[in-house]
Phi, psi and omega in degrees: 000319180296323179296321179296317180295314179298318178299319178293321178295315179297317178299318179297320179294317179296317179296318179297319180294316180296320179295319178296316178297316181297318179294320178297317179296319182294326181271359176085012181277344185247141177247119186308295188250000184262007173064026178092347177268091190277001184303319182248020185259121181279347182276340185279146177279331181247142178249153179293000000 
């Protein structure tokens, strides 16, 4: 029973993190391969 509860908690954390990353990418806050330094990144919608 304890394993099931821990598994559900871990699953909830993973889902929350994935959702946050997805929302950031969708809103243009995240830069895929440029590590957040968007100055020279052609893939980003926003530049520094």
